[in-house]
Backbone of each chain as ProteinMPNN parsed JSONL, in Angstrom:
{"seq_chain_A": "DAMVIQNPRYQVTQFGKPVTLSCSQTLNHNVMYWYQQKSSQAPKLLFHYYDKDFNNEADTPDNFQSRRPNTSFCFLDIRSPGLGDAAMYLCATSREVETQYFGPGTRLLVL", "coords_chain_A": {"N_chain_A": [[110.264, 73.938, 88.785], [110.419, 72.454, 92.147], [107.102, 71.629, 93.381], [103.933, 72.302, 95.228], [100.748, 71.276, 94.023], [97.611, 73.134, 93.271], [94.62, 71.964, 92.156], [90.823, 72.545, 91.237], [91.588, 76.138, 91.423], [89.459, 77.939, 91.957], [86.628, 76.87, 93.068], [82.976, 75.85, 92.685], [80.442, 74.443, 93.99], [77.02, 72.944, 94.696], [74.824, 73.085, 97.415], [74.674, 70.02, 99.252], [75.887, 68.455, 97.11], [78.529, 66.235, 96.131], [81.665, 66.945, 95.749], [85.21, 67.067, 95.003], [88.543, 67.727, 95.788], [91.628, 68.393, 94.566], [95.106, 67.432, 94.604], [98.658, 67.819, 94.35], [102.333, 66.893, 94.205], [105.454, 67.286, 93.635], [107.768, 67.127, 94.984], [108.082, 65.051, 96.299], [107.307, 64.102, 98.66], [106.566, 62.386, 101.489], [104.742, 62.842, 103.485], [101.362, 64.203, 103.736], [99.134, 66.779, 103.886], [95.967, 67.955, 104.587], [94.512, 71.59, 105.265], [91.691, 73.111, 106.826], [90.308, 76.416, 105.89], [88.546, 78.941, 106.882], [87.01, 82.078, 106.398], [88.466, 84.742, 107.683], [90.007, 83.691, 109.667], [92.512, 81.447, 110.894], [94.51, 78.663, 109.373], [93.335, 75.363, 109.602], [93.681, 72.042, 110.619], [92.976, 69.255, 108.977], [93.227, 66.602, 108.499], [95.592, 64.065, 107.905], [98.183, 62.22, 105.859], [100.34, 59.871, 106.571], [102.913, 58.559, 104.724], [100.842, 55.903, 103.706], [99.473, 55.89, 105.553], [96.509, 56.806, 107.152], [95.183, 59.694, 108.925], [93.098, 61.03, 110.96], [92.198, 63.937, 112.51], [90.344, 64.587, 115.538], [88.408, 66.375, 115.331], [87.21, 66.399, 112.974], [84.53, 66.917, 110.982], [82.503, 64.076, 109.373], [81.778, 63.978, 107.246], [83.934, 64.686, 105.7], [86.245, 63.029, 103.564], [89.506, 61.679, 102.601], [91.832, 60.843, 99.802], [94.519, 59.03, 99.257], [96.053, 57.711, 96.35], [98.664, 57.546, 95.28], [102.076, 58.367, 96.36], [102.128, 61.003, 95.009], [100.17, 62.564, 94.808], [97.107, 63.781, 96.32], [93.475, 63.658, 97.384], [90.77, 65.438, 98.9], [87.898, 64.827, 99.719], [84.553, 66.062, 99.778], [81.286, 64.705, 100.955], [78.724, 65.558, 101.469], [78.192, 68.547, 101.079], [77.794, 71.458, 102.757], [76.778, 74.877, 103.334], [78.176, 75.756, 105.583], [80.513, 74.299, 104.76], [81.647, 76.141, 103.02], [84.804, 77.23, 102.031], [88.76, 78.086, 102.06], [90.539, 75.542, 100.793], [93.741, 73.966, 101.809], [96.431, 72.518, 100.829], [99.152, 70.705, 101.827], [103.032, 69.342, 102.088], [104.729, 67.659, 103.457], [108.54, 66.197, 104.041], [108.79, 63.469, 106.321], [108.603, 64.449, 109.579], [109.341, 67.19, 109.089], [109.852, 70.548, 108.05], [106.552, 71.984, 106.745], [105.377, 72.535, 102.919], [103.423, 74.848, 101.465], [100.249, 74.432, 99.284], [98.364, 76.725, 96.797], [96.129, 76.62, 97.571], [92.457, 75.508, 97.318], [89.752, 77.799, 96.752], [86.748, 77.13, 97.987], [83.108, 77.231, 96.779], [79.897, 77.066, 98.327], [76.576, 77.107, 96.663]], "CA_chain_A": [[110.526, 74.326, 90.409], [109.603, 71.678, 92.779], [106.187, 72.547, 94.221], [102.518, 71.856, 95.596], [99.741, 72.048, 93.464], [96.029, 72.264, 93.744], [93.256, 72.271, 91.218], [91.015, 74.253, 90.597], [92.308, 77.278, 91.951], [88.069, 77.97, 92.85], [85.295, 75.493, 92.921], [81.78, 76.283, 92.989], [79.338, 73.817, 94.251], [75.556, 72.896, 94.881], [74.365, 72.35, 99.041], [74.684, 68.241, 98.913], [76.579, 67.672, 95.767], [79.551, 65.68, 96.304], [82.812, 67.805, 95.32], [86.45, 66.568, 95.002], [89.56, 68.581, 95.43], [93.185, 67.553, 94.523], [96.213, 68.116, 95.133], [99.623, 67.17, 93.788], [103.339, 67.347, 94.028], [106.653, 67.007, 92.824], [108.774, 67.221, 96.008], [108.396, 63.504, 96.672], [107.455, 64.05, 100.4], [105.888, 61.441, 102.404], [103.244, 63.376, 104.124], [100.31, 65.066, 102.806], [98.119, 67.341, 104.532], [94.983, 69.105, 104.24], [93.935, 72.419, 106.145], [90.45, 74.227, 106.135], [90.54, 78.072, 106.402], [87.357, 80.032, 106.688], [86.634, 83.485, 106.383], [89.133, 85.792, 108.104], [90.331, 82.416, 110.688], [94.06, 80.519, 110.783], [94.301, 77.496, 108.623], [92.869, 74.161, 110.723], [94.36, 70.595, 109.939], [91.571, 68.144, 108.558], [94.011, 65.02, 108.604], [97.228, 63.826, 106.692], [98.574, 60.922, 105.318], [102.202, 59.845, 106.31], [103.339, 57.405, 103.426], [100.27, 55.515, 102.967], [98.372, 56.061, 106.745], [95.37, 58.253, 107.289], [95.482, 60.487, 110.407], [92.104, 61.884, 110.919], [92.027, 65.091, 113.257], [89.101, 64.322, 116.15], [86.779, 67.078, 115.334], [87.067, 66.791, 111.745], [83.251, 65.951, 110.724], [82.777, 62.57, 108.633], [81.403, 64.71, 105.652], [84.991, 65.059, 105.061], [87.038, 62.139, 103.387], [90.379, 61.848, 101.961], [92.175, 59.967, 99.163], [95.742, 59.02, 98.147], [96.259, 56.721, 95.406], [100.178, 57.597, 95.383], [102.964, 59.281, 96.774], [102.11, 62.429, 94.531], [98.502, 62.942, 94.871], [95.91, 63.526, 97.548], [92.153, 64.032, 97.033], [89.73, 65.842, 99.56], [86.575, 64.524, 99.307], [82.965, 66.483, 101.001], [80.16, 64.016, 100.41], [77.535, 66.707, 101.041], [78.665, 70.072, 101.259], [76.868, 72.402, 103.246], [77.078, 76.411, 103.278], [79.136, 76.197, 106.782], [81.99, 74.146, 104.575], [82.546, 77.19, 102.159], [86.054, 77.923, 102.867], [89.75, 77.968, 101.326], [91.306, 74.593, 101.353], [95.008, 74.013, 101.738], [97.343, 71.119, 100.895], [100.713, 70.743, 102.28], [103.475, 68.387, 102.42], [106.591, 67.57, 104.225], [109.43, 65.102, 104.367], [109.068, 63.155, 107.706], [107.923, 65.64, 110.375], [110.181, 68.398, 108.75], [108.863, 71.933, 107.365], [105.548, 71.908, 105.693], [105.017, 73.481, 102.369], [102.04, 74.977, 101.313], [100.473, 74.883, 98.133], [97.676, 78.001, 96.7], [94.787, 76.799, 97.802], [91.197, 76.131, 96.579], [88.518, 78.416, 97.508], [84.921, 76.292, 97.565], [81.781, 78.382, 97.517], [78.84, 76.357, 98.115], [75.372, 77.54, 96.634]], "C_chain_A": [[109.892, 73.019, 91.367], [108.2, 72.575, 93.779], [105.062, 71.564, 94.596], [101.594, 72.526, 94.894], [98.431, 71.657, 93.491], [95.242, 72.683, 92.494], [91.865, 71.673, 91.846], [91.544, 74.948, 91.793], [90.418, 77.806, 92.936], [87.155, 76.94, 92.431], [84.0, 76.101, 93.29], [80.77, 75.242, 92.94], [78.225, 73.817, 94.515], [75.712, 72.376, 96.264], [73.996, 70.743, 98.467], [74.943, 67.691, 98.027], [77.876, 67.272, 95.991], [80.674, 66.36, 95.734], [84.169, 66.89, 95.935], [87.6, 67.797, 94.641], [90.586, 67.772, 95.599], [94.11, 68.52, 94.632], [97.803, 67.334, 94.408], [100.864, 67.782, 93.959], [104.714, 66.768, 93.536], [107.676, 67.273, 93.789], [108.794, 65.831, 96.548], [108.564, 63.317, 98.086], [106.497, 63.086, 100.41], [104.721, 61.669, 103.182], [102.696, 64.363, 103.646], [99.151, 65.672, 103.925], [97.48, 68.283, 103.846], [94.097, 69.663, 105.431], [92.577, 73.111, 105.269], [90.656, 75.681, 106.512], [89.595, 78.718, 106.268], [87.793, 81.398, 106.786], [87.38, 84.209, 107.33], [89.606, 84.756, 109.647], [91.612, 82.087, 110.28], [93.42, 79.416, 110.07], [93.992, 76.379, 110.139], [93.362, 72.913, 110.388], [92.931, 70.05, 110.108], [91.986, 67.051, 109.002], [95.015, 64.94, 107.7], [97.1, 62.299, 106.81], [100.121, 61.159, 105.495], [101.96, 58.758, 105.983], [101.247, 56.931, 103.536], [99.03, 55.96, 104.232], [97.588, 57.171, 107.019], [95.338, 58.686, 108.766], [94.604, 61.389, 110.272], [91.918, 62.947, 112.455], [90.511, 64.488, 114.159], [88.005, 65.163, 115.882], [86.739, 67.285, 113.809], [85.709, 66.119, 110.937], [83.542, 64.806, 109.68], [82.141, 63.042, 107.657], [82.758, 64.66, 104.884], [85.991, 63.772, 105.104], [88.176, 62.639, 102.467], [90.719, 60.306, 101.239], [93.72, 60.0, 98.564], [96.335, 57.96, 97.903], [97.722, 56.512, 95.274], [100.57, 58.623, 95.77], [102.637, 61.02, 96.164], [100.82, 62.96, 94.458], [97.62, 62.444, 96.082], [94.675, 64.049, 96.941], [91.45, 64.47, 98.465], [88.435, 65.761, 98.935], [85.253, 65.345, 100.389], [81.833, 65.301, 100.327], [79.404, 65.041, 100.254], [77.426, 68.109, 101.688], [77.667, 70.558, 101.741], [77.446, 73.741, 103.315], [78.21, 76.247, 104.285], [80.765, 75.545, 106.001], [82.661, 74.982, 103.209], [84.075, 78.091, 102.918], [87.071, 77.567, 101.962], [90.515, 76.617, 101.729], [92.802, 74.222, 100.773], [95.815, 72.76, 101.532], [98.574, 71.525, 101.03], [101.094, 69.452, 102.523], [104.711, 68.332, 103.001], [107.414, 66.178, 103.983], [109.862, 64.533, 106.067], [108.128, 64.339, 108.173], [108.773, 67.114, 110.201], [109.277, 69.728, 108.227], [107.964, 71.326, 106.267], [105.392, 72.929, 104.286], [103.757, 73.494, 101.606], [101.387, 75.279, 99.506], [99.141, 76.223, 97.501], [96.558, 77.888, 97.545], [93.761, 76.799, 96.707], [90.491, 76.247, 97.42], [87.109, 77.802, 97.037], [83.964, 77.789, 98.055], [80.548, 77.392, 97.07], [77.819, 77.256, 97.474], [74.185, 76.73, 97.053]], "O_chain_A": [[108.724, 72.715, 91.124], [108.224, 73.579, 94.491], [105.111, 70.35, 94.394], [101.406, 73.742, 94.882], [97.982, 70.52, 93.639], [95.374, 73.791, 91.975], [91.738, 70.731, 92.629], [91.857, 74.451, 92.875], [90.267, 77.952, 94.149], [87.172, 76.321, 91.367], [83.984, 76.88, 94.243], [80.187, 75.093, 91.866], [77.933, 74.994, 94.725], [76.488, 71.449, 96.498], [73.26, 70.421, 97.534], [74.508, 66.562, 97.799], [78.581, 68.278, 96.074], [80.389, 66.227, 94.544], [84.187, 66.231, 96.974], [87.618, 68.542, 93.661], [90.689, 66.806, 96.355], [94.107, 69.748, 94.716], [97.727, 66.174, 94.004], [100.891, 69.012, 93.931], [104.761, 65.644, 93.036], [108.673, 67.76, 93.256], [109.702, 65.573, 97.338], [109.455, 62.705, 98.675], [105.684, 62.924, 99.499], [103.872, 60.827, 103.477], [103.289, 65.33, 103.167], [98.457, 64.96, 104.651], [97.857, 69.087, 102.993], [93.37, 69.055, 106.218], [92.355, 73.441, 104.104], [91.239, 75.949, 107.562], [89.681, 79.349, 105.214], [88.884, 81.739, 107.241], [86.559, 84.396, 108.228], [89.449, 85.33, 110.724], [91.889, 82.49, 109.15], [92.213, 79.173, 110.059], [94.326, 76.574, 111.307], [93.398, 72.993, 109.16], [92.068, 70.262, 110.959], [91.33, 66.42, 109.83], [95.21, 65.755, 106.797], [96.387, 61.516, 107.437], [100.883, 61.995, 105.011], [101.162, 57.975, 106.497], [100.463, 57.871, 103.401], [97.889, 56.295, 103.916], [97.999, 58.329, 107.101], [95.487, 57.869, 109.675], [94.85, 62.44, 109.681], [91.429, 62.403, 113.444], [89.623, 63.979, 113.475], [86.839, 64.843, 116.116], [86.241, 68.33, 113.388], [85.775, 65.029, 110.369], [84.666, 64.635, 109.206], [81.837, 62.093, 106.934], [82.789, 64.602, 103.654], [86.507, 63.384, 106.152], [88.077, 63.627, 101.74], [90.334, 59.189, 101.582], [94.1, 60.749, 97.664], [96.986, 57.275, 98.691], [98.105, 55.348, 95.154], [99.951, 59.686, 95.733], [102.894, 62.03, 96.82], [100.662, 64.026, 93.863], [97.449, 61.343, 96.606], [94.774, 64.856, 96.017], [91.664, 63.603, 99.313], [87.983, 66.378, 97.97], [85.16, 65.133, 101.598], [81.721, 65.216, 99.104], [79.265, 65.553, 99.143], [76.705, 68.546, 102.585], [76.565, 70.228, 101.302], [78.675, 73.785, 103.36], [79.306, 76.612, 103.859], [81.869, 75.967, 106.345], [83.677, 74.707, 102.571], [84.295, 78.97, 103.751], [86.73, 76.835, 101.033], [91.061, 76.534, 102.83], [93.055, 74.178, 99.569], [95.644, 71.924, 102.419], [99.065, 72.513, 100.485], [100.362, 68.551, 102.931], [105.61, 69.158, 102.847], [106.793, 65.142, 103.745], [110.779, 64.921, 106.79], [107.273, 64.965, 107.547], [108.808, 67.978, 111.077], [108.055, 69.684, 108.085], [108.248, 70.58, 105.33], [105.282, 74.13, 104.533], [103.144, 72.51, 101.19], [101.883, 76.07, 98.704], [99.194, 76.964, 98.483], [96.063, 78.832, 98.16], [93.768, 77.47, 95.675], [90.287, 75.572, 98.429], [86.544, 77.982, 95.959], [83.978, 78.697, 98.887], [80.262, 77.025, 95.93], [78.115, 78.43, 97.694], [73.055, 77.216, 96.997]]}, "seq_chain_B": "DAKTTQPPSMDCAEGRAANLPCNHSTISGNEYVYWYRQIHSQGPQYIIHGLKNNETNEMASLIITEDRKSSTLILPHATLRDTAVYYCIVRPPGFQKLVFGTGTRLLVSP", "coords_chain_B": {"N_chain_B": [[95.648, 73.934, 120.953], [97.049, 77.279, 120.244], [100.008, 78.265, 120.833], [100.888, 80.775, 121.395], [101.623, 83.987, 121.355], [100.714, 86.924, 119.606], [100.953, 90.344, 118.632], [98.153, 91.932, 116.985], [98.133, 93.414, 114.755], [100.643, 95.382, 112.546], [102.336, 97.995, 111.423], [104.365, 99.141, 109.058], [106.951, 101.112, 107.301], [107.781, 101.261, 103.957], [111.238, 99.625, 103.189], [112.1, 100.011, 105.451], [113.339, 98.262, 108.728], [111.388, 95.479, 109.486], [109.9, 94.712, 112.323], [108.676, 91.448, 114.344], [106.981, 90.482, 116.78], [106.698, 87.64, 118.86], [105.456, 86.119, 121.704], [105.672, 82.965, 123.363], [105.708, 81.815, 126.238], [105.325, 79.331, 127.573], [106.067, 77.577, 126.032], [108.535, 74.41, 125.309], [111.392, 72.801, 126.155], [112.326, 71.197, 123.932], [110.954, 71.662, 121.784], [110.405, 73.488, 118.171], [110.547, 76.975, 116.907], [108.432, 78.031, 114.424], [107.895, 80.449, 111.451], [105.714, 81.284, 109.446], [103.877, 83.126, 106.775], [101.004, 84.282, 105.122], [100.289, 85.338, 102.143], [97.755, 87.642, 101.229], [94.342, 85.565, 100.143], [96.381, 83.341, 99.358], [98.422, 80.267, 99.664], [99.794, 79.586, 103.028], [103.165, 80.765, 103.274], [106.485, 79.053, 104.087], [108.778, 80.825, 106.013], [110.666, 80.804, 108.169], [112.859, 78.916, 110.674], [113.418, 77.921, 114.331], [115.234, 76.698, 116.51], [117.16, 77.253, 119.331], [119.452, 78.8, 119.009], [119.854, 81.782, 117.065], [118.745, 82.472, 113.828], [119.206, 82.922, 110.504], [117.806, 83.454, 106.637], [117.816, 84.195, 103.245], [115.187, 85.388, 103.364], [114.601, 86.486, 105.951], [115.468, 87.272, 109.592], [115.425, 85.368, 112.604], [115.191, 85.977, 115.561], [115.955, 84.721, 118.899], [114.991, 84.639, 122.102], [117.266, 83.934, 125.159], [116.122, 82.695, 127.193], [113.662, 81.301, 125.67], [111.594, 82.275, 125.713], [110.435, 84.337, 124.082], [110.541, 85.415, 120.603], [111.787, 87.099, 117.87], [110.684, 87.738, 114.689], [112.648, 89.132, 111.788], [112.249, 91.321, 108.873], [114.752, 92.499, 107.093], [114.436, 94.759, 105.028], [111.665, 96.057, 104.602], [109.127, 95.644, 101.902], [106.642, 96.311, 99.766], [105.555, 93.871, 98.981], [105.551, 92.374, 100.849], [103.188, 92.719, 102.854], [101.421, 90.844, 104.272], [99.932, 88.373, 106.536], [101.302, 87.268, 109.441], [102.338, 84.184, 110.911], [103.564, 83.303, 114.012], [104.449, 80.145, 114.812], [104.597, 77.175, 117.392], [106.552, 74.261, 117.667], [105.951, 70.715, 118.596], [108.979, 68.477, 118.378], [108.821, 65.767, 115.724], [106.353, 65.976, 115.694], [103.481, 66.412, 113.745], [101.103, 68.364, 113.369], [100.352, 71.521, 112.514], [99.952, 74.226, 114.313], [98.008, 76.951, 113.902], [97.975, 80.156, 114.984], [96.563, 83.486, 115.503], [97.947, 85.03, 114.375], [99.885, 87.88, 113.493], [98.838, 90.841, 111.273], [100.821, 92.476, 109.217], [101.167, 95.296, 107.761], [102.808, 97.021, 105.109], [103.692, 99.837, 104.132], [103.98, 103.04, 101.119]], "CA_chain_B": [[95.383, 75.58, 121.09], [97.885, 77.982, 119.875], [100.579, 78.348, 122.097], [101.629, 81.844, 121.351], [100.939, 85.114, 121.592], [101.005, 87.735, 118.603], [99.882, 91.587, 118.105], [96.998, 91.644, 115.942], [98.359, 94.287, 113.333], [101.49, 95.946, 112.773], [102.56, 98.972, 110.248], [105.996, 99.353, 108.569], [107.536, 101.695, 106.448], [109.117, 100.235, 102.993], [112.804, 100.258, 103.006], [112.631, 99.982, 107.114], [113.081, 96.944, 109.477], [110.088, 94.916, 110.341], [110.367, 93.639, 113.345], [107.487, 91.354, 114.789], [107.481, 90.008, 118.234], [105.558, 86.605, 119.649], [105.52, 85.556, 122.557], [105.599, 81.713, 123.944], [106.082, 81.955, 127.367], [104.985, 77.886, 128.161], [107.83, 76.771, 124.825], [109.422, 73.375, 125.647], [112.772, 72.651, 125.582], [112.553, 70.63, 122.733], [110.081, 72.581, 120.59], [110.816, 74.456, 117.683], [109.433, 77.954, 116.708], [108.092, 78.305, 113.389], [107.341, 81.507, 110.895], [104.741, 81.34, 108.017], [103.131, 84.294, 106.606], [100.017, 84.557, 104.133], [99.441, 86.987, 101.665], [95.769, 87.261, 100.782], [94.042, 84.68, 99.127], [97.307, 82.293, 99.031], [98.518, 79.402, 100.763], [101.063, 79.72, 103.823], [104.644, 80.297, 103.205], [107.342, 79.117, 105.295], [109.864, 81.462, 106.236], [112.296, 80.328, 108.869], [112.49, 78.47, 111.746], [114.876, 78.193, 114.919], [115.149, 76.122, 118.226], [118.083, 77.946, 120.705], [120.169, 79.692, 118.282], [119.429, 82.847, 116.058], [118.642, 82.294, 112.509], [118.934, 83.807, 109.26], [117.84, 83.138, 105.371], [117.688, 84.875, 102.09], [114.323, 86.141, 103.505], [113.955, 86.821, 107.259], [116.256, 86.699, 110.703], [114.678, 84.79, 113.851], [116.137, 86.201, 116.991], [115.018, 83.781, 119.926], [115.587, 84.827, 123.614], [117.837, 82.905, 125.99], [115.334, 81.704, 127.924], [113.306, 80.772, 124.73], [110.242, 82.527, 125.848], [109.861, 85.138, 123.031], [110.918, 85.89, 119.803], [111.361, 88.433, 117.211], [110.721, 88.042, 113.222], [113.175, 90.789, 111.329], [112.547, 91.671, 107.886], [115.279, 93.683, 107.205], [114.182, 95.792, 104.375], [110.347, 95.541, 104.113], [108.854, 96.143, 100.863], [104.912, 96.108, 99.73], [105.142, 92.79, 98.727], [105.601, 91.829, 102.356], [102.25, 92.885, 103.311], [100.562, 89.551, 105.142], [99.244, 87.74, 107.776], [102.529, 86.677, 109.731], [101.928, 83.212, 111.9], [104.578, 82.143, 115.047], [103.754, 78.506, 115.429], [105.689, 76.299, 118.549], [105.688, 72.947, 117.126], [107.045, 69.869, 119.518], [109.43, 67.832, 117.553], [108.205, 64.664, 115.623], [104.655, 66.199, 115.838], [102.881, 66.166, 112.402], [100.319, 68.907, 113.426], [101.005, 72.747, 112.568], [98.603, 74.835, 115.078], [98.087, 78.354, 113.385], [97.488, 80.891, 115.838], [95.975, 84.455, 114.844], [98.864, 85.877, 113.563], [100.021, 89.609, 112.774], [98.361, 91.51, 110.173], [101.516, 93.579, 108.79], [100.727, 96.273, 106.473], [103.664, 98.307, 104.552], [102.939, 101.245, 103.266], [105.033, 103.754, 101.058]], "C_chain_B": [[96.698, 75.656, 120.767], [98.711, 78.225, 120.945], [101.541, 79.932, 121.81], [100.856, 82.606, 120.763], [101.345, 86.374, 120.467], [100.085, 89.038, 118.898], [98.951, 91.29, 116.862], [97.294, 92.29, 114.898], [99.595, 94.875, 113.861], [101.875, 96.935, 111.324], [104.026, 98.679, 110.363], [106.182, 100.08, 107.158], [108.214, 100.865, 105.056], [109.78, 101.093, 103.232], [113.004, 100.266, 104.343], [112.618, 98.3, 107.305], [111.638, 96.76, 109.453], [109.864, 93.609, 110.975], [109.297, 93.257, 114.025], [107.54, 90.182, 115.788], [106.321, 88.851, 118.473], [106.039, 85.979, 120.886], [104.912, 84.2, 122.91], [106.131, 81.023, 124.958], [105.865, 80.065, 127.989], [106.247, 76.967, 126.923], [108.267, 75.296, 126.007], [110.506, 73.559, 125.352], [113.258, 72.274, 124.316], [111.803, 71.554, 121.269], [110.604, 73.893, 120.022], [109.851, 75.801, 117.488], [109.294, 78.276, 115.205], [107.699, 79.613, 112.623], [106.757, 80.945, 109.445], [104.374, 82.728, 107.945], [102.504, 83.553, 105.566], [99.643, 85.694, 103.332], [98.238, 86.665, 101.398], [95.6, 86.612, 99.654], [95.36, 83.719, 98.299], [97.944, 81.788, 99.93], [99.976, 79.994, 101.592], [102.369, 79.622, 103.269], [105.407, 79.944, 104.02], [108.165, 79.794, 105.199], [110.881, 81.023, 106.839], [111.544, 79.614, 110.114], [113.677, 77.989, 112.528], [114.563, 76.752, 116.291], [115.594, 76.749, 119.401], [118.637, 79.044, 119.899], [119.624, 80.719, 117.132], [119.644, 82.751, 114.753], [118.703, 83.067, 111.634], [119.009, 83.417, 107.591], [117.967, 84.168, 104.736], [116.331, 85.746, 102.792], [114.078, 86.87, 105.022], [115.053, 86.588, 108.47], [115.113, 86.583, 111.376], [115.556, 85.112, 115.004], [115.207, 85.632, 118.012], [115.852, 84.384, 121.581], [116.43, 83.906, 124.169], [116.956, 82.148, 126.511], [114.089, 81.037, 126.987], [112.272, 81.565, 124.986], [109.393, 83.488, 125.046], [110.705, 84.921, 121.69], [110.658, 86.524, 118.981], [111.826, 87.857, 115.9], [111.552, 88.991, 112.835], [113.247, 90.506, 109.884], [113.251, 92.427, 107.515], [115.215, 95.181, 106.672], [112.832, 95.533, 103.691], [110.318, 96.28, 102.969], [107.395, 95.503, 100.687], [104.803, 94.732, 99.318], [105.306, 91.678, 100.183], [104.232, 91.932, 102.929], [101.752, 91.272, 103.236], [100.276, 89.644, 106.368], [100.715, 87.074, 108.196], [102.153, 85.591, 110.998], [103.48, 82.855, 112.467], [104.177, 80.801, 115.317], [105.139, 77.966, 116.393], [105.44, 74.924, 118.239], [106.784, 71.84, 118.024], [107.479, 69.045, 118.006], [108.904, 66.633, 117.248], [106.834, 64.633, 115.766], [104.266, 66.771, 114.261], [102.427, 67.603, 112.254], [101.216, 70.863, 113.302], [99.563, 73.625, 113.384], [98.721, 76.188, 115.019], [97.5, 79.212, 114.758], [96.546, 82.134, 115.013], [96.718, 85.192, 114.049], [98.883, 87.494, 113.643], [99.7, 89.907, 111.738], [99.321, 92.781, 109.887], [101.09, 94.041, 107.303], [102.211, 97.179, 106.241], [103.254, 99.159, 104.105], [104.423, 102.066, 102.43], [105.098, 104.54, 101.858]], "O_chain_B": [[97.492, 74.719, 120.84], [98.181, 78.408, 122.041], [102.744, 80.029, 122.05], [99.891, 82.41, 120.025], [102.507, 86.759, 120.599], [98.911, 88.998, 119.266], [99.153, 90.473, 115.964], [96.762, 91.857, 113.876], [99.84, 94.985, 115.063], [101.635, 96.456, 110.216], [104.691, 98.2, 111.282], [105.662, 99.699, 106.109], [109.047, 99.968, 105.182], [109.679, 102.305, 103.422], [114.165, 100.541, 104.648], [112.186, 97.412, 106.57], [110.813, 97.672, 109.408], [109.73, 92.418, 110.694], [108.636, 94.179, 114.501], [108.089, 89.104, 115.561], [105.138, 89.135, 118.288], [107.085, 85.331, 120.904], [103.688, 84.128, 122.809], [106.802, 79.995, 124.878], [106.484, 79.797, 129.018], [106.993, 76.008, 127.122], [108.254, 75.319, 127.238], [110.84, 74.325, 124.448], [114.22, 72.739, 123.704], [112.209, 71.878, 120.153], [111.023, 74.896, 120.601], [108.662, 75.796, 117.807], [110.261, 78.895, 114.761], [106.861, 80.141, 113.353], [107.367, 80.303, 108.591], [104.52, 83.477, 108.911], [102.984, 82.534, 105.069], [98.959, 86.674, 103.626], [97.755, 85.533, 101.347], [96.184, 86.737, 98.578], [95.391, 83.44, 97.101], [98.197, 82.41, 100.961], [100.916, 80.603, 101.082], [102.759, 78.55, 102.805], [105.18, 80.52, 105.084], [108.714, 79.636, 104.109], [111.95, 80.821, 106.263], [110.368, 79.622, 110.478], [114.729, 77.673, 111.973], [113.531, 76.17, 116.625], [114.863, 76.896, 120.381], [118.27, 80.195, 120.134], [118.889, 80.222, 116.279], [120.805, 82.947, 114.395], [118.196, 84.159, 111.888], [120.112, 83.089, 107.154], [118.225, 85.2, 105.356], [116.507, 86.963, 102.725], [113.313, 87.833, 105.086], [115.639, 85.519, 108.303], [114.072, 87.206, 111.164], [116.568, 84.466, 115.279], [114.006, 85.898, 118.081], [117.042, 84.438, 121.891], [116.361, 82.826, 123.582], [116.974, 80.933, 126.317], [113.459, 80.168, 127.59], [111.72, 81.569, 123.885], [108.168, 83.598, 125.114], [111.647, 84.138, 121.813], [109.472, 86.833, 118.864], [112.995, 87.499, 115.753], [111.375, 90.008, 113.507], [114.049, 89.668, 109.47], [112.67, 93.507, 107.413], [115.566, 96.243, 107.186], [112.709, 94.994, 102.591], [111.044, 97.251, 102.754], [107.005, 94.485, 101.258], [103.622, 94.382, 99.324], [105.156, 90.46, 100.279], [104.055, 90.985, 103.696], [101.746, 90.634, 102.183], [100.312, 90.607, 107.135], [101.285, 86.385, 107.349], [101.698, 86.081, 112.032], [104.374, 82.34, 111.796], [103.439, 80.594, 116.28], [106.321, 78.247, 116.197], [104.352, 74.391, 118.459], [108.0, 71.993, 118.139], [106.82, 68.939, 116.972], [108.402, 66.068, 118.219], [106.164, 63.613, 115.927], [104.984, 67.644, 113.774], [102.953, 68.278, 111.369], [102.257, 71.255, 113.829], [98.399, 73.564, 112.989], [99.399, 76.768, 115.867], [96.58, 78.75, 115.435], [95.884, 81.82, 114.023], [96.284, 85.91, 113.148], [97.877, 88.174, 113.849], [100.259, 89.232, 110.873], [98.938, 93.918, 110.161], [100.821, 93.478, 106.243], [102.638, 97.92, 107.126], [102.148, 99.105, 103.566], [105.579, 101.895, 102.818], [106.07, 105.294, 101.906]]}, "name": "protein", "num_of_chains": 2, "seq": "DAMVIQNPRYQVTQFGKPVTLSCSQTLNHNVMYWYQQKSSQAPKLLFHYYDKDFNNEADTPDNFQSRRPNTSFCFLDIRSPGLGDAAMYLCATSREVETQYFGPGTRLLVLDAKTTQPPSMDCAEGRAANLPCNHSTISGNEYVYWYRQIHSQGPQYIIHGLKNNETNEMASLIITEDRKSSTLILPHATLRDTAVYYCIVRPPGFQKLVFGTGTRLLVSP"}
């Protein structure tokens, strides 16, 4: 089945140690998104790629970066994780501006 | 900011219909109403969306009022696996961002 895959499902990192989360998709969608969801809160968009064009949300901290080497893969890099960055990170994809489909998420724990 | 208002929680008995309301009184004529749900510790799952007409798929029905200021998501025969947070989202056409509100926590009980 076509899907959005996120690895790993759980990631533990140390305070200040760079970490990368990955997302891949078999839907061949041209748009990929990264959302952050903190405990008991709703998901919040960090940024998205429309094809190769990167679109950052105005309030996304500089600590968060993203790479999209090809259509299928997208990475979320957190340069210096703080305790406040502990959250579920959700990847989603869409074809153009149509319906977004989400992956299972990666839960990040910062020690 | 989210443009929708939903009750924070609802209960439903297994096998009965679950009717989840959403108020979007400031919706514009070309904005879509989307519904997603999120089961605990999973990613949001797309359910259904609509513009003006009522919509039905294998998961649910979406009823949009004639003035489009509110809508209702109907799960016709709720099961325990339907326990989740349900998000109603208003989205302009051609707009990438999904702005999630606080959602409705639906608890389906035996």
